[in-house]
Structures are given as C-alpha cells and as structure tokens.
C-alpha positions in Angstrom: 10.5 -41.2 -11.8 11.1 -38.3 -13.2 10.0 -37.1 -16.9 11.8 -34.2 -19.0 10.4 -33.0 -22.1 12.7 -30.8 -24.7 12.0 -28.1 -26.7 13.6 -25.1 -28.9 14.9 -27.3 -31.5 15.2 -26.6 -35.5 16.8 -24.9 -38.5 19.6 -22.2 -37.7 22.5 -21.0 -40.0 25.8 -21.0 -39.0 26.9 -18.7 -36.9 23.3 -18.5 -35.2 22.1 -19.5 -31.5 18.7 -21.2 -30.3 17.9 -22.0 -26.6 16.8 -25.5 -25.8 14.5 -26.1 -22.8 13.8 -28.7 -21.1 10.8 -29.3 -18.4 11.1 -31.9 -15.5 8.1 -33.2 -13.7 7.6 -35.8 -11.2 9.7 -36.8 -8.3 12.1 -33.6 -8.8 13.0 -33.0 -5.2 15.5 -35.9 -5.7 17.1 -34.5 -8.6 21.0 -33.5 -8.3 22.5 -32.8 -11.7 21.0 -31.8 -15.0 22.4 -31.8 -18.5 22.2 -31.9 -21.6 23.9 -34.8 -24.5 23.9 -34.9 -28.3 23.9 -37.5 -30.6 24.8 -37.6 -34.4 23.6 -40.2 -37.0 26.2 -42.9 -36.6 28.1 -41.5 -33.6 27.8 -42.2 -29.5 25.5 -39.6 -27.4 28.0 -37.5 -25.5 28.0 -34.8 -22.8 27.2 -31.2 -24.1 26.8 -29.6 -20.9 25.9 -30.3 -17.4 24.6 -28.3 -14.1 24.4 -29.2 -10.9 21.5 -28.6 -8.3 23.8 -26.0 -6.4 25.0 -24.4 -10.2 28.7 -25.9 -10.5 28.8 -26.0 -14.3 30.2 -28.7 -17.1 31.4 -28.0 -20.7 32.4 -30.7 -24.0 35.4 -28.4 -24.8 34.1 -28.6 -28.3 31.5 -26.0 -26.9 32.8 -24.2 -24.1 32.4 -20.5 -24.6 29.8 -20.6 -27.1 27.4 -22.8 -25.5 25.7 -21.6 -21.6 23.6 -24.4 -19.5 21.7 -22.5 -16.9 19.4 -23.8 -14.3 15.8 -22.9 -12.7 15.3 -25.2 -9.7 11.4 -23.0 -9.0 10.7 -23.7 -12.2 11.9 -27.1 -12.5 13.6 -26.3 -16.0 16.8 -26.3 -17.2 18.3 -24.5 -20.4 20.8 -24.4 -22.9 21.9 -21.4 -25.0 23.8 -21.9 -27.8 25.4 -19.3 -29.6 27.9 -19.3 -32.6 26.8 -22.7 -33.8 28.5 -24.5 -36.5 27.7 -27.1 -38.9 29.4 -30.1 -36.3 26.5 -29.4 -34.0 24.0 -30.7 -35.2 22.9 -33.3 -34.0 19.4 -34.2 -31.5 20.3 -33.1 -28.3 18.7 -35.2 -25.0 18.4 -33.4 -21.9 19.1 -35.4 -18.8 18.5 -35.4 -15.3 20.2 -37.9 -12.6 17.7 -38.8 -9.0 18.0 -40.9 -6.0 15.8 -43.1 -6.0 15.7 -46.3 -3.3 20.0 -45.4 -2.4 21.0 -45.6 -6.3 21.4 -43.2 -8.7 18.7 -43.3 -11.7 19.0 -41.2 -14.7 16.4 -40.5 -16.9 16.1 -39.0 -20.7 14.1 -37.0 -22.7 12.6 -37.5 -26.2 15.1 -35.4 -27.9 15.1 -32.5 -29.9 16.6 -32.1 -32.7 19.3 -28.9 -34.1 20.1 -28.5 -37.6 22.8 -26.0 -38.3 23.2 -25.5 -42.2 23.1 -23.3 -44.4 
C-alpha cells in the first residue's frame, strides 16, 4: 500500500505562483506513475500532470506552459510548480500514485489540498 500527503495549497492572486508537494510512503518501490489531479465543485476530477518513474511527463492542455511537474525518487516526493495562475485553476488538488501489487495496478490518492486563485 502507498500513502500520499499533499502540502502547499493556499490562496493566491491571478498571475501568481504556488508549489505543491506530495510525500509518498509505504510500498514506494512499487510506484510507477505519479501525478496531480484537480476537482472543482460540481465537476469531475481531471488530470493535471503526470510523471513516470523514468521522468516522462504529461500535461493537460489547460496547464501546458504554466505548470511543471517534477519527481524526486530518492526523496519519494512529487512536486507541481504552478505559475501564471488563473481563476479557473481554483480547485482541490490531489496527488496520485499508481503502483503494482499482486499483478494488479492500484491507484492511491492523497487527501487533497485546496488551491484558490482570487483577487
């Protein structure tokens, strides 16, 4: 099993920046992809960015060029640097990790951290 804990959310003005962090623990040697999803009230949880164990990244079109995901396997951390934040980036941001156990792929989620972009 893999546990995830996010930090770094908060209130920021449009155009500002925030950096989210996610610490993983547990059976971390089995983790493959890690990433960030977000969910606004009344909407589905959508992928923001993912990073593979080897460092390959994938971004949602809406954040490409503004957000950057990174991963430190030695520290069991994944980060999301968010720049040029917009009102529509307001959401609860969730860290996720896919890992293999008993020949199946499982997904763990963090508890979420609120990001509010407001003037």
